[in-house]
Residue, then its C-alpha position, 0 to 999 in steps of 0.5 A: m735566574i734559575v732557568e738561565a742557570f739551568l740552560r747554561w749548565s745543560e750546554t756542557a752537562k753529559a747526556g746522562d746528567r741532563a736526563k736526570a735533570a729533565n726527569a727531576l724538572g718534570r716532577a718539580y713542575l707537577q709539584c708547583l702551584a698552578g700559575t706560579e712563577r716557579q711553574r712557568a719557569a719549569g715549563l720554559a725549561m722543559t720546552y727548551l729540552l724538547d730540542d735536546p739532541s739526546p733521546r735519553v733526555r726527552l724520554a726522561l722528560a716523557e716518563a716524568l709527565a706521562d701520567a699527569d693530567i696537569a702536564p703542559r699540553g704543548v710539551i706532551i703533544s711534542l713528545a707524542e710526535d717524537q721518535p717511537e720510544i718517546a712517543c709510545t710513553v706519552i701516547t699510551r699513558s697521557p690523559v692530556l691527549t684528547d680524542d681529537d689529538l689522537v685522531d690528528l696524530a693518527g692522520r699525520g703519523d706513520s704506521l708505527r705511531r698509529g699502531i701505538i695509538a691502537a694499543r692505547p688502553s681504553l681507546s675511545r670509539c672515535v679514535a678506534a674508528a679512525i684506526a679502522e678507516i685509515g690504519d693498515e693491516g698491522e694496526a687493525l690487528i693491534l686494535l682488535e687485540n686491544e681488549t679495552a678498546s671501544i670499537t663500534r659495530a660500524s668500525l667492525r664492519r669497516l674492518a671486515e670490508r677492508f681486511g676480510h681477506r686476512c686470515d688472522i684479522r678475519n678470525m678475530l672478527l668472527d670470534r667477536e659476539d658484537l660483529p654485525a650480522d652483515a659483516r659476519h656474512m661477508l667474512v663467511t663468504s670470504v672464507a668460502e671463496t678462499l677455500l674455492r681457490s685452495p689448491l687442495v680443494c681444486g686438486t681433489m674435486a671437480s669445479g662444478r662439485i666445488e661450486h655446488v658444495m660451497r653454494e650449499a655451505g654458504e647458504a646454510a651459514t647465511v641462514t644460521i647467521a640470519g637466525t642469530a642476528a640481533g633485531n636491530e641488525v636484521v634490516a642491515l643484513v637483509e639489505h646486504l644480502r639483497a645487494g649481493g643477490h642472495l635473496t633467492p627463492a630457494f634461500l627464502i624458503h630455507a629461511l622460512c622452513t627453518g623458523k627464521v620468521d623475523f628475518f623472513a618478514k624483514a626480507m619481505v618488507s625490503l622486497s615488497g616495499l610495504e610497511e613492516r607492521r602490514v607485512r607481519s600482519i599478513l604473514a600471521t593472520a591474513r587470508v590466502h589471497a592477501v598472503r599471495a599478493l604480498f609474495e607477488a609484490a615481493g617479485l615472486g611469480r604466481e606459481l612460486a607465490e603459491v608455494f610460499v603461501e603453502a609454507v606460511l600456512l604450514w608455519r601457522q599450523a605448526a605455531s598453533e600446535l606449539a610445534v614450531g620447527s622445520i616444516s620442510l618435510r610437510l611442505l615437500e609432501r604437499l608439493r609432491q601431492d599437489r603437483n598440478t596446483l603447486a609447481a615449485p621450481i627445481e631449486v626450491l624442491d632441491m633445497l627442501e629435499k636437502l633440508c629434509r635429509v639434514e633433519e633426518r641425520l640430526n634426528a638419527r644422531s639425537y636418537a643414538s645419543r639418547l640410547s648411549i646415555a640410557a645404556 
């Protein structure tokens, strides 16, 4: 009888009065004992109000139910599919909505609704993954701005793949410490390509010089990324670089000379097909012929393999002397002294000379800094 009277009254009542009644009805439902006739009647009345022509009424109902975990699921789902203001109220707040509900809403909804979902507090990994996969640029930005969202490394990688060309998204990704190393390299490469096409750069530098500078900067950045990558990310980074043709002899000698031994070992595992334990054992303690065989199995020619063998021996010596750092200068000197037995390709020699120049500059800056402090 109460429901019937309410329905008759709602047919003639003003929208403002109906909104007040809807809010009161929602709060009354939450206060009723579960399973009672009174609660059932209130549920039927709320379901009826879902078709009310005034958004004010449906919004009032949404505000009454949004924070309750005992709100009727059917009503909450319907409100989540309503117009934006109403949907936002329940999508961002309702504990009734499950991850499956949110993923389904994201898949069936429009860009605005996905943006609301991306902003939901404490967004779960699976919902964040859905946004990363199907969301547009605006939704990806909202997701990254949501500091409470749980975003996996795989989702961050997917965002980098899809939106690495967007400066704002790229910068937000690069600022994250949990960005996977291979995704970071992807974004750094995107930055380099963007600069390469910049009118300012193209107007002030010759094309050959631009490519040369960008190649050097990109390689240096990649080595830095390789040195900071977490242990479980190095394999993915190696495979990413290998697929992109970045595991060149010059790059590998750069990594080895600057002490990125963990990365270098995993690169050898990938290139040679040998087990990691075997590769690490060869690099650390095996005799010269076994080290040379490892590099030849990785696809390096005999002359180039000899250069890498010499680098490994110098690295071992530095490690035993507790002086592990760059060995580029000592390797370059050996190559110049033994040109008959150690014939390094020109790109490897160029890389070593550049490393030596960089180290000299760093040493000079460090020396000047110490003098300044002492003064």
